[in-house]
Every structure is written in C-alpha cells, then in structure tokens.
C-alpha positions as CSV (number, residue, x, y, z in Angstrom):
1,X,0.7,-39.3,28.4
2,X,-2.6,-40.0,30.2
3,X,-5.1,-37.2,30.5
4,X,-4.5,-36.9,34.3
5,X,-0.8,-36.3,33.7
6,X,-1.5,-33.8,31.0
7,X,-3.8,-31.9,33.2
8,X,-1.3,-32.0,36.1
9,X,1.2,-30.3,33.8
10,X,-1.1,-27.7,32.2
11,X,-3.7,-26.8,34.9
12,X,-1.2,-25.3,37.4
13,X,-0.7,-22.6,34.9
14,X,-4.2,-21.5,35.5
15,X,-3.8,-21.0,39.3
16,X,-4.7,-17.5,40.4
17,X,-1.1,-16.4,41.0
18,X,-0.1,-17.6,37.6
19,X,-3.3,-16.4,35.9
20,X,-2.4,-12.7,36.2
21,X,-2.0,-11.9,32.5
22,X,0.6,-9.2,33.1
23,X,1.9,-9.3,36.7
24,X,4.1,-6.3,36.2
25,X,7.2,-5.3,34.4
26,X,10.4,-7.3,34.8
27,X,13.1,-5.0,36.0
28,X,16.5,-5.2,34.4
29,X,17.7,-5.3,30.8
30,X,15.1,-4.9,28.1
31,X,16.0,-8.1,26.4
32,X,15.6,-10.1,29.6
33,X,12.3,-8.4,30.3
34,X,11.2,-9.3,26.8
35,X,12.2,-12.9,27.2
36,X,10.3,-13.1,30.5
37,X,7.0,-11.4,29.4
38,X,5.5,-14.3,27.4
39,X,6.4,-16.6,30.3
40,X,4.9,-14.4,33.0
41,X,1.2,-15.0,32.2
42,X,-0.5,-18.3,31.7
43,X,-2.7,-16.8,29.0
44,X,0.3,-16.0,26.8
45,X,2.1,-19.3,27.6
46,X,-0.9,-21.5,26.8
47,X,-1.7,-19.7,23.5
48,X,1.8,-19.8,22.2
49,X,2.2,-23.5,22.9
50,X,-1.2,-24.0,21.4
51,X,-0.1,-22.3,18.2
52,X,2.7,-24.8,18.0
53,X,0.4,-27.7,18.7
54,X,-1.9,-26.6,15.9
55,X,0.9,-26.1,13.5
56,X,2.2,-29.6,14.2
57,X,-1.2,-31.2,13.9
58,X,-1.8,-29.4,10.5
59,X,1.6,-30.4,9.3
60,X,3.3,-29.4,6.0
61,X,3.9,-25.7,5.6
62,X,1.8,-24.9,8.6
63,X,4.7,-26.0,10.8
64,X,6.6,-22.9,9.9
65,X,3.8,-20.6,8.6
66,X,1.7,-20.5,11.7
67,X,4.6,-19.5,14.1
68,X,6.0,-17.1,11.5
69,X,2.6,-15.4,11.1
70,X,2.0,-15.2,14.9
71,X,5.5,-13.8,15.6
72,X,5.4,-11.3,12.7
73,X,2.0,-10.1,13.7
74,X,3.0,-10.0,17.4
75,X,5.9,-7.7,16.6
76,X,3.5,-5.4,14.7
77,X,1.1,-5.5,17.6
78,X,4.0,-4.7,20.0
79,X,4.6,-1.5,18.0
80,X,0.9,-0.6,18.3
81,X,1.0,-1.2,22.1
82,X,4.2,0.8,22.5
83,X,2.6,3.7,20.7
84,X,-0.4,3.4,23.0
85,X,-2.8,3.3,20.1
86,X,-6.3,2.2,21.1
87,X,-7.0,-1.4,20.1
88,X,-10.3,-3.0,21.3
89,X,-10.8,-6.4,22.8
90,X,-7.1,-7.1,23.5
91,X,-7.5,-9.1,26.8
92,X,-10.6,-11.1,25.6
93,X,-8.9,-12.0,22.4
94,X,-5.7,-13.1,24.3
95,X,-7.9,-15.3,26.5
96,X,-9.8,-16.6,23.5
97,X,-6.6,-17.5,21.7
98,X,-5.7,-20.4,24.0
99,X,-9.3,-21.6,24.2
100,X,-10.1,-21.6,20.5
101,X,-6.7,-22.8,19.3
102,X,-6.7,-25.6,21.9
103,X,-10.2,-26.5,20.9
104,X,-9.2,-26.6,17.2
105,X,-6.4,-29.0,18.1
106,X,-8.7,-31.1,20.3
107,X,-11.3,-31.4,17.6
108,X,-8.6,-32.1,14.9
109,X,-9.8,-29.2,12.8
110,X,-7.8,-29.0,9.7
111,X,-8.9,-25.9,7.7
112,X,-6.7,-24.8,4.8
113,X,-3.6,-23.0,6.0
114,X,-4.5,-19.8,4.1
115,X,-7.7,-19.6,6.3
116,X,-5.8,-20.3,9.5
117,X,-3.1,-17.7,9.0
118,X,-5.3,-14.6,9.4
119,X,-6.8,-16.0,12.6
120,X,-3.3,-16.7,14.0
121,X,-2.1,-13.2,12.9
122,X,-5.0,-11.5,14.8
123,X,-4.1,-13.4,17.9
124,X,-0.5,-12.5,17.4
125,X,-1.4,-8.8,17.1
126,X,-3.3,-9.0,20.4
127,X,-0.5,-10.7,22.3
128,X,2.0,-8.3,20.9
129,X,-0.1,-5.3,21.8
130,X,-0.1,-6.5,25.5
131,X,3.7,-7.0,25.4
132,X,4.3,-3.6,23.7
133,X,1.9,-1.6,26.0
134,X,3.9,-2.9,29.0
135,X,7.3,-2.6,27.5
136,X,10.2,-0.5,28.8
137,X,10.6,3.1,28.0
138,X,14.1,2.4,26.6
139,X,15.7,-0.4,24.7
140,X,12.4,-1.4,22.9
141,X,14.2,-3.2,20.1
142,X,15.9,-5.5,22.5
143,X,12.7,-6.0,24.4
144,X,10.9,-7.0,21.1
145,X,13.8,-9.4,20.3
146,X,13.3,-11.0,23.7
147,X,9.6,-11.5,23.5
148,X,9.9,-12.7,19.9
149,X,12.6,-15.2,20.8
150,X,10.6,-16.5,23.8
151,X,7.5,-16.8,21.7
152,X,9.4,-18.8,19.0
153,X,10.7,-21.1,21.7
154,X,7.1,-21.7,23.0
155,X,5.9,-22.4,19.5
156,X,8.7,-24.9,19.1
157,X,7.8,-26.6,22.4
158,X,4.2,-26.8,21.1
159,X,5.4,-28.3,17.8
160,X,7.5,-30.9,19.7
161,X,4.5,-31.8,21.9
162,X,2.4,-31.9,18.8
163,X,4.5,-34.7,17.5
164,X,3.1,-36.9,20.3
165,X,0.2,-39.3,19.6
166,X,-1.9,-37.5,22.3
167,X,-2.0,-34.1,20.5
168,X,-5.8,-33.9,20.7
169,X,-5.7,-34.5,24.5
170,X,-3.1,-31.8,24.8
171,X,-5.3,-29.5,22.8
172,X,-8.2,-30.2,25.1
173,X,-6.1,-29.7,28.1
174,X,-4.9,-26.3,26.7
175,X,-8.5,-25.2,26.0
176,X,-9.6,-26.3,29.5
177,X,-6.7,-24.5,31.1
178,X,-7.6,-21.4,29.0
179,X,-11.2,-21.6,30.3
180,X,-9.9,-21.8,33.9
181,X,-7.7,-18.7,33.3
182,X,-10.6,-16.9,31.8
183,X,-12.8,-17.7,34.8
184,X,-10.1,-16.6,37.3
185,X,-9.5,-13.3,35.5
186,X,-13.2,-12.7,34.9
C-alpha cells in the first residue's frame, strides 16, 4: 500500500471530531458501551492497532504476549478508573502510546520482549483507566468484557496489518496520526 493510501486511511482518524478522546458515554447496555469505547476515540484506536503492529513486527511470542499484557493491564487500569483512584498523566500517556509504539514499528525497533512488556502494560493501564473512569454505574463486568473484546479485535487487526510488507510505513503513519491527535487535543 503506497504511503498516500496509508495516510488516507489513518489520518481521518485524527480529524477534530474523531480526535475527542472520550466523546461521552455510550447509552445502552454496558457490554455495547464497552465495545464502543475503544472505537470512539482515535487515540485509543491508533494505540491498540499499533500494539498489534509492533507484536507482528517483533514476531515469535510477542504476537500473543504484547496483546495479552496490554489487555490484562487495561482491565486492571479499568478497575482503578472505576474506583476513581488518582492516576497521574493518563491522557498524555494515552497520546504517547500511539506515537511511541508507531515510531518503534516505523524504526523497526526490536528490543527483547521482556523489556517491551512493561512498557505495553503501562500503556494498557492508562487506556484502561480512561475506560473505567467513564464506565457505567452498573454492569461494570459486562462493560469490561466489551472493552477487552474490542481491544483484542483491534490488536488482531494490527497483527494482520503487521503481516504486510509495509509495516514500517504503517508504523510511521500511526505515529504521524498520533501526533496530529495530540496537536488537536493540545
């Protein structure tokens, strides 16, 4: 996929209307609200696809370990957010996640998986915190199941895209879109 086409796909996610990290609660069933939350903000969407891209580019056990670390940590972060415990730097870290992970893919950084997992887990906690802080007052377990499932699907999409020969371009486009989102939100 040429760079123009890649940017045409990823950059609309950074448009001001889509750049709102958390445009509001989805009304309806908690599970549906959970499914929708990671898809409702380009910062979440970009980061979660980027985790899949990085997992695919690292290969081996990273293909399952990075998504598992992110989702597990995200669930823990969701509990922290639901409890309204103070956690500093949540939004900056969410924005940084797509930029830094996209850049790691673009630069073909291949650190050992045991060094990548804590970084991915920290990003997961931050994304989960945002999800949990905005979760429904009832049906929280269903809400968590929804956002965990949506996140897993986004990781799988990133892994599938990461199998393409242009994975470094996709990483660069993800990092660029993350910068645009950061500029729009800042």
